[in-house]
C-alpha positions in Angstrom: 20.1 2.5 13.8 18.4 -0.7 13.1 16.0 -1.1 10.2 12.3 -1.1 11.1 10.1 -4.1 10.8 9.4 -5.1 7.2 7.2 -7.5 5.3 8.1 -10.9 6.7 9.7 -12.0 3.4 12.4 -14.7 3.7 15.2 -13.8 1.3 17.3 -16.9 0.7 20.3 -15.2 -0.9 22.5 -13.9 1.9 24.1 -11.2 -0.1 20.7 -9.8 -1.2 19.3 -10.1 2.3 22.3 -8.0 3.6 21.9 -5.5 0.7 18.2 -5.0 1.6 18.9 -4.7 5.3 21.6 -2.1 4.7 19.3 -0.2 2.3 16.5 -0.2 4.8 18.7 1.2 7.5 20.0 3.9 5.2 16.5 4.8 4.1 15.3 5.0 7.7 18.2 7.3 8.6 17.5 9.7 5.7 13.8 9.5 6.3 14.1 10.8 9.8 16.6 13.5 9.0 14.6 14.7 6.0 11.7 15.8 8.2 13.8 17.7 10.7 12.7 21.3 11.1 13.9 24.3 13.0 10.5 24.3 14.6 10.4 21.5 17.2 6.6 21.0 16.9 6.9 20.5 13.1 9.6 17.9 13.6 7.5 16.1 16.3 4.4 16.0 14.2 6.3 14.9 11.1 8.0 12.0 12.9 4.7 10.9 14.5 4.0 8.2 12.0 7.6 7.4 11.2 8.1 6.5 14.8 4.9 4.5 14.9 6.6 2.0 12.6 5.2 0.4 9.5 6.4 -2.4 7.2 8.2 -0.1 4.8 6.7 -2.2 2.0 7.3 0.4 -0.7 10.9 0.9 0.4 11.4 -2.8 0.0 10.0 -2.7 -3.5 12.4 0.2 -4.5 15.4 -1.7 -3.1 14.5 -5.0 -4.8 13.9 -3.3 -8.1 17.2 -1.5 -7.9 18.9 -5.0 -7.9 18.2 -5.1 -11.6 20.7 -2.3 -12.2 23.3 -0.9 -9.8 21.7 -1.1 -6.3 24.5 1.1 -4.9 23.7 4.0 -7.2 23.5 7.2 -5.2 19.9 8.0 -6.1 18.4 4.7 -4.8 18.1 5.5 -1.1 16.8 9.1 -1.7 14.3 7.8 -4.2 13.0 5.3 -1.6 12.7 8.1 0.9 10.6 10.2 -1.6 8.3 7.2 -2.0 8.0 6.7 1.7 7.4 10.4 2.5 4.7 10.4 -0.2 3.0 7.4 1.4 3.2 8.8 4.9 1.9 12.2 3.8 -1.1 10.5 2.3 -1.8 8.6 5.6 -2.1 11.9 7.5 -4.7 13.0 5.0 -6.5 9.6 5.0 -6.9 9.7 8.7 -8.6 13.1 8.5 -11.0 12.0 5.8 -11.7 8.7 7.7 -11.9 10.5 11.1 -9.5 7.7 12.3 -8.5 7.7 15.9 -5.6 5.2 15.6 -2.9 4.6 13.1 -0.3 1.8 13.6 -1.4 1.2 17.1 -0.9 4.8 18.2 -3.2 7.8 18.2 -3.5 9.3 14.7 -2.2 12.8 14.2 -5.7 14.3 13.9 -6.7 12.6 17.2 -3.5 13.6 19.0 -3.6 17.2 17.8 -6.4 18.2 15.3 -7.4 17.9 11.6 -5.6 21.1 10.7 -2.2 20.0 12.1 -2.6 16.6 10.4 -3.4 18.1 7.0 -0.6 20.6 7.2 1.9 17.9 8.4 1.0 15.8 5.4 1.6 18.8 3.1 5.0 19.3 4.8 6.0 15.7 4.1 5.0 16.1 0.4 7.1 19.3 0.3 10.1 17.5 1.8 9.7 14.7 -0.7 9.7 17.2 -3.6 12.8 18.8 -2.2 14.7 15.5 -2.4 13.1 14.7 -5.7 14.4 17.9 -7.3 18.0 16.4 -7.2 16.9 13.2 -8.9 16.1 14.7 -12.3 13.1 15.7 -14.4 12.3 12.1 -15.4 11.7 11.1 -11.8 9.7 14.3 -11.1 7.4 13.5 -13.9 6.9 9.9 -12.6 6.1 11.3 -9.1 3.7 13.9 -10.5 1.8 11.3 -12.6 1.7 8.9 -9.6 0.4 11.6 -7.3 -2.3 12.5 -9.8 -3.5 8.9 -9.9 -3.4 8.6 -6.1 -5.5 11.7 -5.7 -7.9 10.8 -8.4 -8.3 7.3 -6.8 -9.2 9.0 -3.5 -11.7 11.3 -5.2 -13.3 8.4 -7.0 -13.6 6.4 -3.8 -15.1 9.4 -2.0 -17.7 10.1 -4.7 -18.5 6.5 -5.4 -19.5 4.8 -8.7 -21.7 6.6 -11.1 -25.2 5.1 -11.7 -24.1 3.6 -15.0 -20.8 2.3 -13.6 -20.1 -1.3 -12.5 -19.3 -1.1 -8.7 -16.8 -3.9 -8.9 -14.9 -2.3 -11.8 -15.0 1.0 -10.0 -13.7 -0.5 -6.8 -10.8 -2.3 -8.6 -10.0 1.0 -10.4 -9.8 2.8 -7.1 -7.5 0.2 -5.7 -5.2 0.5 -8.7 -5.0 4.3 -8.5 -5.1 4.8 -4.7 -2.9 1.9 -3.7 -1.3 0.3 -6.8 0.0 3.5 -8.3 2.5 4.4 -5.6 3.7 0.8 -5.4 4.2 0.8 -9.1 6.2 3.9 -8.8 8.3 2.2 -6.2 9.4 -0.4 -8.7 9.9 2.2 -11.4 12.0 4.4 -9.1 14.2 1.5 -8.2 14.7 0.5 -11.8 15.3 4.1 -13.1 17.7 5.1 -10.3 19.8 2.0 -10.6 20.0 2.3 -14.4 18.1 -0.9 -15.2 17.0 -1.5 -18.8 13.8 0.2 -19.9 12.0 -3.2 -20.5 12.9 -4.3 -17.0 11.6 -0.9 -15.7 8.2 -1.4 -17.4 7.8 -5.0 -16.2 8.7 -4.1 -12.6 6.3 -1.2 -12.6 3.4 -3.4 -13.9 4.3 -6.2 -11.5 4.5 -4.0 -8.5 1.1 -2.4 -9.2 -0.5 -5.8 -9.5 1.1 -6.9 -6.2 -0.2 -3.7 -4.6 -3.8 -4.3 -5.7 -3.5 -8.0 -4.7 -2.2 -6.9 -1.3 -5.2 -4.7 -0.7 -7.6 -7.4 -1.9 -5.9 -9.6 0.7 -6.8 -7.1 3.4 -10.4 -7.3 2.2 -10.4 -11.1 2.7 -8.5 -10.9 6.0 -11.1 -8.5 7.5 -13.7 -11.2 7.0 -11.9 -14.5 7.4 -9.1 -13.9 9.9 -8.7 -13.7 13.6 -7.7 -10.3 15.0 -4.2 -11.6 15.8 -3.7 -12.7 12.2 -4.9 -9.4 10.5 -3.8 -6.9 13.1 -7.3 -5.4 13.4 -10.7 -6.5 14.7 -12.5 -8.8 12.2 -15.4 -7.0 10.6 -14.0 -3.5 10.9 -14.9 -2.7 7.3 -18.4 -4.1 7.9 -18.9 -1.9 11.0 -17.8 1.2 9.0 -20.0 0.3 6.0 -17.0 0.0 3.7 -18.0 -2.1 0.7 -15.0 -4.2 0.0 -14.8 -6.7 -2.9 -16.5 -9.7 -1.1 -19.3 -7.4 -0.1 -19.8 -6.0 -3.6 -20.0 -9.6 -4.9 -22.7 -10.4 -2.4 -24.7 -7.3 -3.3 -24.6 -8.0 -7.0 -25.8 -11.6 -6.5 -29.5 -12.4 -6.3 -29.3 -14.9 -3.4 -29.1 -14.5 0.4 -31.4 -11.5 0.9 -30.6 -11.6 4.7 -26.9 -11.1 4.1 -27.5 -8.5 1.4 -29.7 -6.6 3.9 -27.1 -6.7 6.6 -24.4 -5.4 4.2 -26.4 -2.6 2.6 -24.9 -0.1 5.1 -22.8 -0.1 8.3 -23.4 -3.3 10.2 -24.7 -2.9 13.7 -22.5 -4.3 16.4 -25.0 -6.9 17.4 -25.2 -8.2 13.8 -21.5 -8.3 13.0 -21.0 -12.0 14.0 -24.0 -13.1 11.9 -22.8 -11.0 9.0 -19.3 -12.5 9.2 -20.6 -16.1 9.5 -22.8 -15.6 6.4 -20.2 -13.8 4.4 -17.5 -16.4 5.1 -19.8 -19.1 3.6 -20.9 -17.0 0.6 -19.5 -17.7 -2.9 -18.5 -14.0 -3.0 -15.5 -14.8 -0.8 -14.2 -17.4 -3.3 -14.8 -15.0 -6.2 -12.8 -12.3 -4.4 -10.0 -14.7 -3.7 -10.0 -15.7 -7.4 -9.7 -11.9 -8.3 -6.7 -11.7 -5.9 -5.1 -14.7 -7.5 -5.6 -13.1 -11.0 -3.7 -10.0 -10.0 -0.9 -12.1 -8.5 -0.7 -14.1 -11.7 -0.3 -10.8 -13.6 2.6 -9.9 -11.4 4.2 -13.4 -11.8 3.8 -13.1 -15.6 5.9 -9.9 -15.7 8.4 -11.1 -13.1 9.0 -14.4 -14.9 10.6 -12.5 -17.8 13.0 -10.6 -15.7 16.8 -11.4 -15.6 17.4 -14.5 -13.4 19.0 -12.9 -10.4 18.2 -13.4 -6.6 15.9 -10.3 -6.7 13.7 -12.1 -9.2 13.3 -15.0 -6.7 12.5 -12.5 -4.0 9.7 -10.9 -6.1 8.3 -14.4 -6.8 8.4 -15.2 -3.1 6.6 -11.9 -2.4 3.8 -13.0 -4.8 3.5 -16.3 -2.8 3.4 -14.3 0.4 0.6 -12.1 -0.8 -1.5 -15.2 -1.5 -0.6 -17.0 1.7 -1.3 -14.0 4.0 -4.8 -13.8 2.6 -5.5 -17.3 4.0 
């Protein structure tokens, strides 16, 4: 079975590239078999998003982090599957909360079946992840539990929104760190722990991966405004249409200029106003400010990565930092 499409990250070292390719293929095989059930419908629903594809970004992080120990250690591939199952389970739930109709170019599970099936399928994936995790030891179970707690709290905070006394920008960045960054941080920690990497390396990898995860999401914020549809994979202005206040929008709303743009962005943008809103937003200083925030998170990641042992995986992580910046335009 060939590995799925992954982040378009050129890995210059041939041996590392082959190790990662082999690891991705092994993860994909175990990922599919781990959701097999005696009930054919459960299997079909569970494989729905697996077969829809995805970049396996978190898997890549686990495999690269494992290079700082023994990448062939028996727990590395199962650990990557635990991370991927957790991510996939959260997507089933996200689509229900967002009332999404499409995921990865295919009908979402809630659209294909219904909300109840989607929620229960997500729960099933979490259960399968826990079953695999039980063989990896109490240390990994605790990391997973703490990560899941952060992920859920991030989702709750996003749903409730900032308190009256809370800075909306700080709230938004905190949500990104919990909802997105936490699981990517766990990816780096899993790879390090399961490969037997030193504790200092584990901590640096976890911090760097979390920073990369937040920066990646901030890049999505910028792409939704600045890119063509072909570049971002979704229609520009999607977040504006849905009334999602991403970082550039929050910077506009906290500034005292451009009352027309602030008025447009105060809620979901009507279809006939999307092009005007995009044009004004692209020219607003809030875009540069959001890009500077992305760069700051990438710099945090680079700072931790720079102190890692000088092996090919270090260069790959630094290349990933460059990629996160470049993809944001």
